[in-house]
Structures are given as C-alpha cells and as structure tokens.
C-alpha positions in Angstrom: -0.3 -0.3 0.4 1.2 3.7 -0.6 2.3 5.8 2.3 0.2 8.4 3.0 2.3 11.6 4.4 1.0 11.9 8.4 2.9 15.4 7.9 1.7 17.1 11.0 2.8 13.9 13.7 6.0 15.9 13.5 6.8 19.3 15.5 4.8 22.0 14.4 7.3 24.7 15.3 10.8 23.7 15.4 11.9 27.0 16.6 9.0 29.0 18.3 5.4 29.9 18.2 4.1 33.9 18.2 1.3 32.4 20.2 2.9 31.5 23.4 2.2 33.7 26.2 -0.7 35.8 24.5 -1.6 37.8 27.0 -5.3 38.9 25.9 -7.7 37.4 24.5 -8.0 37.7 20.7 -10.0 40.7 18.8 -10.4 42.2 15.7 -8.6 44.8 13.9 -5.2 46.0 12.2 -3.1 45.5 9.5 -0.5 42.8 9.3 2.9 43.9 7.3 4.8 41.0 5.5 7.6 41.7 3.6 9.5 39.0 1.2 12.5 39.2 -1.4 9.8 37.2 -3.7 7.7 38.8 -6.4 4.9 38.0 -8.6 3.8 39.7 -12.1 0.0 38.9 -11.9 -2.7 37.9 -9.3 -4.2 36.2 -12.5 -5.0 32.5 -12.0 -4.2 31.9 -15.5 -1.0 33.5 -15.4 1.2 32.1 -13.1 5.2 32.8 -12.2 7.5 30.4 -13.4 10.3 31.2 -10.4 10.8 29.3 -7.4 10.0 32.0 -4.6 7.2 33.4 -7.1 5.6 30.2 -7.0 5.9 29.8 -3.2 4.3 33.5 -3.0 1.3 32.7 -5.4 0.6 29.7 -3.3 0.3 31.4 0.1 -2.1 33.9 -1.6 -4.0 31.1 -3.1 -4.6 30.4 0.6 -5.4 33.3 1.8 -7.9 34.1 -1.0 -9.6 31.4 -2.1 -10.5 27.5 -0.4 -10.4 23.9 -2.1 -12.5 20.7 -1.8 -10.1 19.8 0.9 -8.2 20.8 3.6 -5.5 19.2 5.8 -6.1 20.1 9.7 -2.8 20.3 12.1 -2.5 16.7 12.5 -2.4 15.7 8.9 -5.7 14.4 8.3 -7.9 15.4 5.1 -11.0 17.1 6.1 -14.1 19.0 4.3 -13.9 22.3 2.9 -15.7 23.4 0.0 -16.6 19.9 -0.3 -18.5 18.3 2.7 -18.0 14.6 1.7 -16.7 12.5 -1.4 -16.6 9.1 -2.5 -14.4 6.7 -4.4 -14.9 4.1 -7.2 -13.4 2.0 -9.8 -10.6 1.6 -7.7 -9.7 4.9 -6.8 -10.2 6.4 -10.5 -13.6 7.9 -10.5 -14.7 10.2 -7.7 -18.0 12.3 -6.3 -17.6 15.1 -4.5 -20.7 17.0 -3.0 -20.4 20.7 -2.6 -21.2 23.1 0.5 -24.4 24.9 0.1 -24.3 28.9 0.7 -21.0 29.6 0.0 -20.2 32.6 -1.9 -17.4 34.3 -3.6 -16.1 37.7 -2.8 -18.0 39.6 -5.2 -21.2 37.9 -3.7 -22.1 35.2 -6.7 -23.0 31.9 -5.4 -20.3 28.6 -5.6 -21.7 26.3 -8.4 -20.1 23.2 -9.6 -19.1 24.9 -12.7 -16.8 27.2 -11.0 -15.0 24.4 -9.2 -14.9 22.3 -12.9 -13.5 25.7 -14.5 -10.9 25.7 -11.6 -9.8 22.0 -12.1 -9.8 22.1 -15.7 -7.3 24.5 -15.9 -4.6 22.5 -13.8 -5.9 19.0 -14.7 -6.6 19.0 -18.4 -6.4 15.0 -18.4 -9.5 15.0 -16.1 -13.1 14.2 -17.2 -15.0 16.5 -14.9 -18.6 16.9 -15.0 -21.2 18.8 -12.7 -24.5 17.0 -11.5 -26.4 19.8 -9.3 -24.2 20.8 -6.4 -21.9 17.6 -7.3 -18.9 17.3 -9.1 -17.5 13.7 -10.6 -14.1 13.6 -11.6 -12.9 10.4 -14.0 -9.0 10.0 -13.4 -6.7 8.3 -16.3 -4.8 6.7 -13.2 -6.4 5.6 -9.9 -5.5 8.1 -7.2 -6.4 6.8 -3.6 -5.4 10.1 -2.3 -6.8 12.0 -4.3 -8.5 14.1 -1.5 -5.2 15.0 0.1 -4.1 16.5 -3.5 -7.3 18.5 -3.7 -6.1 20.2 -0.7 -2.7 22.1 -2.4 -2.5 25.5 -3.6 -2.8 24.4 -7.1 -6.3 23.6 -6.9 -8.0 26.5 -4.9 -11.4 27.1 -6.2 -10.5 30.9 -8.1 -12.4 33.0 -10.8 -10.6 35.7 -12.6 -12.4 39.3 -12.0 -12.8 41.9 -14.5 -9.7 43.8 -13.3 -7.5 40.7 -13.7 -7.4 39.5 -10.0 -8.1 36.4 -8.6 -11.4 36.0 -6.7 -11.9 32.9 -4.4 -14.3 32.4 -1.4 -11.2 32.4 1.1 -10.8 34.7 4.4 -9.2 37.7 2.3 -10.0 39.3 -0.8 -7.1 41.3 -3.0 -8.4 44.6 -3.0 -4.7 46.0 -4.4 -1.7 45.0 -6.5 1.3 47.1 -7.9 4.8 45.3 -9.1 5.8 45.8 -5.1 2.9 45.3 -3.3 -0.2 43.4 -2.7 -3.1 44.9 -0.7 -6.0 42.2 0.9 -8.7 43.0 3.2 -10.9 40.6 5.3 -13.8 38.7 3.8 -16.6 39.2 5.8 -18.7 36.9 4.1 -16.6 34.0 4.8 -18.0 31.4 4.9 -15.8 29.8 8.1 -16.5 33.2 9.9 -14.4 36.7 9.4 -10.5 36.2 10.0 -9.4 38.9 12.8 -7.9 40.8 10.8 -8.8 43.9 8.8 -6.2 43.8 6.1 -2.9 42.3 4.8 -0.1 44.0 3.2 2.8 42.4 1.4 5.7 44.2 0.5 7.3 42.1 -2.4 11.0 42.2 -3.6 12.2 43.4 0.0 15.8 42.9 0.0 16.9 40.4 3.4 18.7 43.8 4.9 15.4 46.0 4.5 13.5 43.6 5.9 15.7 42.9 8.8 15.6 47.0 9.6 11.9 47.0 8.9 11.3 44.2 11.3 13.6 46.3 14.3 12.1 49.3 13.8 8.4 48.1 13.7 7.5 48.6 10.2 7.0 44.4 9.6 5.5 41.9 11.3 6.7 39.1 9.6 9.5 38.8 7.5 11.8 36.2 6.2 15.0 35.4 7.7 17.7 33.2 5.9 19.4 30.7 7.7 22.5 32.7 7.9 21.1 35.4 10.0 18.8 33.2 12.2 21.9 33.5 15.4 21.7 37.3 15.0 17.9 37.1 15.1 18.3 35.0 18.4 20.7 37.4 19.9 18.1 39.8 19.2 15.4 38.6 20.7 13.0 37.9 17.9 10.6 35.5 17.9 11.4 33.1 15.0 9.4 30.1 13.4 10.5 27.3 11.3 9.2 24.9 8.8 10.1 21.3 8.0 12.2 21.1 5.1 10.9 22.7 2.4 13.6 22.7 -0.3 16.4 20.3 -1.7 19.6 22.3 -2.7 21.4 19.8 -4.7 23.9 19.7 -7.5 22.7 18.4 -10.8 24.9 16.8 -13.9 23.8 17.6 -17.0 23.1 14.4 -19.0 24.0 16.0 -22.4 27.7 17.1 -21.5 30.3 14.7 -22.0 32.2 15.0 -18.6 28.7 14.1 -17.2 28.7 10.5 -19.1 31.8 9.5 -17.0 30.8 7.6 -13.7 33.6 8.4 -11.5 33.5 11.9 -12.2 30.1 12.3 -10.9 31.2 9.7 -7.8 34.3 11.6 -7.0 32.2 15.0 -6.6 29.6 13.6 -4.7 31.9 12.2 -2.1 34.5 15.6 -2.5 31.7 17.9 -0.8 31.6 18.6 2.9 28.2 19.0 3.5 28.8 19.8 6.8 30.6 22.6 6.6 28.1 24.0 4.2 25.1 23.5 6.7 27.3 24.2 9.8 29.3 27.1 8.5 27.6 28.6 5.4 24.1 27.9 7.1 24.9 28.0 10.8 23.5 24.6 11.6 20.3 25.6 10.3 18.9 22.9 7.6 19.5 19.4 7.6 22.5 17.8 5.3 20.3 15.7 2.8 21.3 12.1 1.5 18.1 12.1 -0.4 16.2 13.8 -2.9 13.0 14.1 -0.6 12.8 14.7 2.8 12.1 12.1 5.3 8.7 13.8 6.5 7.2 13.2 3.1 8.6 9.4 2.1 9.5 7.9 5.7 12.5 5.9 3.7 15.4 9.0 3.4 17.2 7.3 6.6 17.5 4.0 4.6 20.2 6.0 2.2 23.6 5.6 3.4 25.5 8.8 4.9 27.8 10.4 2.1 31.5 9.5 2.4 33.9 11.8 4.1 35.9 14.0 2.1 39.1 12.4 3.2 38.1 9.0 1.7 38.5 9.9 -1.8 41.2 12.5 -1.7 43.8 10.2 -2.9 41.9 7.9 -5.3 40.2 10.5 -7.6 43.2 10.6 -9.8 43.1 13.0 -12.7 39.8 14.3 -13.1 38.3 16.6 -16.0 37.4 20.3 -15.3 34.1 21.3 -14.6 31.6 24.3 -14.9 29.6 24.6 -12.1 26.3 26.9 -13.2 24.5 28.5 -10.2 21.8 31.4 -9.7 23.9 34.7 -8.6 21.1 36.4 -7.2 20.5 33.6 -4.8 23.2 34.3 -1.9 22.8 30.9 -0.5 23.9 29.2 -3.9 26.4 31.8 -4.3 28.3 31.1 -1.2 27.7 27.2 -2.0 29.0 27.6 -5.5 32.7 29.1 -3.9 32.5 26.4 -1.0 32.0 23.6 -3.4 34.5 24.9 -5.8 37.1 24.4 -3.1 36.2 20.7 -2.1 36.2 19.5 -5.5 39.9 20.2 -5.6 40.3 17.8 -2.7 39.7 15.0 -5.1 41.5 16.7 -7.8 38.5 18.5 -9.8 38.7 21.7 -11.0 35.4 23.2 -10.9 34.8 26.6 -12.5 31.8 28.6 -10.7 29.9 30.2 -13.8 26.9 32.7 -12.3 23.5 32.0 -14.7 22.3 34.2 -17.3 19.3 34.1 -19.6 20.7 32.9 -22.9 24.0 31.2 -21.2 26.0 28.1 -22.4 24.9 24.9 -20.7 27.6 23.9 -17.8 28.3 20.6 -16.6 27.1 20.7 -13.4 24.1 22.8 -12.0 23.7 23.8 -8.2 20.0 24.6 -7.5 17.3 25.3 -5.5 14.0 22.8 -5.7 10.9 23.0 -3.8 9.0 19.7 -2.7 5.7 20.7 -4.8 3.7 17.8 -3.3 2.4 15.7 -0.7 2.2 12.8 -2.6 5.7 11.2 -2.1 5.1 9.8 -5.8 3.9 13.2 -7.6 6.5 14.7 -5.5 9.5 12.7 -6.7 8.2 13.0 -10.5 8.0 16.9 -10.4 11.5 16.9 -9.0 12.9 14.7 -11.9 11.3 16.5 -14.2 12.8 19.6 -12.9 16.2 18.6 -12.6 15.7 17.7 -16.2 16.7 13.6 -15.4 13.4 12.4 -16.4 15.7 9.8 -19.1 18.0 8.8 -16.3 15.5 7.1 -14.3 12.3 5.3 -14.6 9.0 6.3 -12.5 6.6 3.6 -12.3 2.7 4.2 -12.5 1.3 4.0 -9.2 4.6 3.1 -7.7 4.5 1.9 -3.9 7.4 2.8 -1.5 9.8 0.6 -2.3 9.3 1.6 -5.9 9.8 4.8 -5.3 12.8 4.4 -2.7 14.5 1.9 -5.6 13.9 4.7 -8.4 15.4 7.6 -6.0 18.3 5.3 -4.8 19.1 4.6 -8.3 19.6 8.4 -9.2 21.6 8.8 -5.7 24.0 6.4 -5.9 25.0 6.9 -9.9 25.2 10.6 -8.4 23.4 12.5 -11.7 22.2 14.1 -8.6 24.0 15.0 -5.6 21.6 15.9 -2.8 23.5 18.8 -0.3 21.2 20.0 2.4 17.2 20.4 3.0 16.1 24.2 3.8 13.2 25.2 5.7 11.2 28.5 5.3 12.1 30.7 8.5 10.5 33.7 9.7 10.4 36.4 12.3 8.2 37.9 14.0 6.9 41.3 15.3 6.0 41.7 18.8 2.4 42.3 18.0 1.8 39.2 16.2 -0.8 36.7 18.2 -1.9 32.8 17.6 0.7 32.7 14.2 0.9 28.8 13.8 0.8 28.0 10.2 1.5 24.3 9.1 4.7 22.7 9.6 4.4 22.3 5.7 3.8 25.1 3.7 1.9 23.4 0.9 -0.5 22.4 3.5 -2.2 25.7 4.4 0.3 28.3 3.3 0.9 31.0 5.9 -2.1 30.3 7.6 -3.6 33.7 8.7 -7.1 33.0 8.9 -6.7 32.9 12.7 -4.0 35.6 13.6 -4.7 38.6 15.3 -2.6 41.9 16.3 -1.8 43.4 19.9 -2.9 47.1 20.0 0.2 49.3 20.3 
C-alpha cells in the first residue's frame, strides 16, 4: 500500500511560536505587514509565476484568497472544506464530491459546480469533469487513492478571475490592490468559515534581506523572512522565530548531455568530495539538514535508509586526474552563491577543477548545476516525479505508475547512487515575527496551508 504522509505528527514549530503567552484575548482589527524577497507579476490564476520564489508566494496567496475542496488539519488529516463529503469508485479512478451549500465568492456570486470544474480543468486538462447539481464528478486516467489529499494543495484552489484581472475566491481575504511591489488584502466579512480577526494584510515584495531586517527591528514589518545564516543574529536580538519542516533541497545536478557527465567516476568523486557538514554548519550556521536523499524524511518515511555520504578525505587520494567542470548557479541567490565558492574548493580535494559560472539568460550549458528545488506535492510519488522533471533527469530514471514506497525508494536510490543528482542540504522556511503578532501557528509544511493567517490577530500598540 502506498504510504500516505502524516505530516503533522512531526513538531509543528521547530523553533518558536508566536502564540506563546498571549496576554489578552483575540480581537478584531489591525493590518498585518509582511515582507518578502519574492515577486509575482500577476494575480491572474491563468498567469502563474515561473520562478521558485514567485510560485511559493502565489501558493500562499491562493490559501488566503481561495478555498479548496478539502483541507488538512494540524494533525495531517484530510478534512471537508468546499466539499462536505466524497466517495471513490472504480479503484480510485472515479470520484464524486458533494459541494457545500451557501458558499459565496467575494463578489457575492454563489459557488456552483461549474466554478469548481473550470478551476480544476485549468490545472488538470487530462481529467474528465462533469457537474450534477451540487456534485462534481471526476474521472481520472490513473487510480488516485489519495486524491482528497492532493486536492487540498494551493494549485487546486477554486478561484475565478475578476474584471480587473485579479483572483476572486471564497477564502478569508480578498484582493483589494496590486502593484509590482505591493499586494493589499482585506478581510472577507462574508467568509463561510467566519470573518478573520485581521482587517487586512499588506505584502511588500522584492524586499532585500537587510531591508526586511531593519523594518522588523523598527516595527515597520510584522513578519519577515530570515535567511539561515541570519538565525543566530535574530536569536541574539530576541526575535521570535518560526521554522518549517524542510521545504527545499539544494543539490548538484549533472547535465546528461555534457560529455563530462557520462563519466561515473567524475560524478562519484564530486559527490564524495563535497563537505556537506561545512555547508550546513558554517555557511548555514547549522540551519537545515544534511541531505542524503532527494525527498525529505517527513514526506517519504524512507530517507533514513540512504547511506550517509562518504567523508571527503576518503576519496582525495583515489580520484586521480579528472577533467575540469563548469558549475552554473543563480548569482541572485545568496545561499547558492556562497555554496558555489565552497563546493569549488571541495572539488579540488578530489582532483576536480570546478569553475563557478553565474547563470544568465541565454548562457551556455554547464556540466553541473547548483539548484534549489521546492517540494511540490504531499504525495511522495508525485513529488519525486515533479522533482525529476525539474532537475532534467527524466531519462535517467523510470518512475512506475502508482508506485509503492519500495518502488519509489528504488527509483530515488538509483539517481542518488549513480550521482546524477547530489543532494546537499534540506532547507526550511524561517520567519521572524514582530512583537504584536499573536496566534500565528502555520502548518509545518507550507504546501498544506500557506501562512495560515486566518486566525492571526495583532496586539494593539
């Protein structure tokens, strides 16, 4: 039987929660100010962002503006949302969802089955969808016994596009303004789950880490991103921190089309030459986890079975003369930039000349890429499939349909042990919170609920 991930049996907050010790009762009012380095160019559901930061921000907005047929509670269980109940048939290939009566979009229009079908069809063109009254019937090309879990993700938010091109949903907040660096949200007073405590949310996009830190210190921001290498500084400054489960993997990926990548000895030497402990302990100041697998333990349950990487000293004498390689990375990412320099030094210990090359549009291919890839699904098989595609390694591994845990482990093991991909570290999302923020307890995995701001309130100044 395929393993269903029980995400929230893990610790919800790995560092601290803003809800601890609230001195007064929750009350309505106030605007929450969030700053992020990410940007999105449009709030039109039909024009999603393409970069990882933009995708993550868009997902969080979808959770604020829209609802999904199902939801995930803090213990990792699937719960009703826009659908009150569901039933599977034909071995998980046919599903029926009964919609909740009386739900309205933020423009006052009632939620009907055709709205759900239009939203899902845009994301899943291979599904057969039809409406029967307030029922939505879904016929799938392949069995999906965990479909209700998948439908709780942001990508399946039930949204429409308004006349102004902005998303309209049934969620706790509605979009009231959008520019290239600012998003304004207001409380949805008619939310079917009850009005949120906050009057509104202001999101400043494209803010550099230093600017976010200053604004938090001066009380001009309530929630900001904290890079791993700034956690110690934030702790010393008595900033309340929150950290998620690992949300991204940083990895080296060989380009199969490059001649140097065909040499298994080169791939193994680089894999065993990288000092993961230095990357995490020094550059990340012990934030995150050293990665032995592509997917994290919380998702698969089998990551602990991967053998720990060899110590760099083991292969230094045996590598021999190896060809020079080029290493591409995104120079706008401070973590990847610092990693690229350290990895190039580690490569010399095993006889590899590794030349870092900042990536630019239209740049020539490199032998190795240093990447940050987000976990994109709560289903291990789907997550691995999307990761393999994103890494450009679809031809290097075969992923069986409806794979069981043992098959997924074997497929992932073949990529890792052949060193086409070299996992380095798993990164969490880390946020710093202002002193006025109360009851902010987001899900340990952002995919399961975004920021979770519907129950947050602000202490009056």
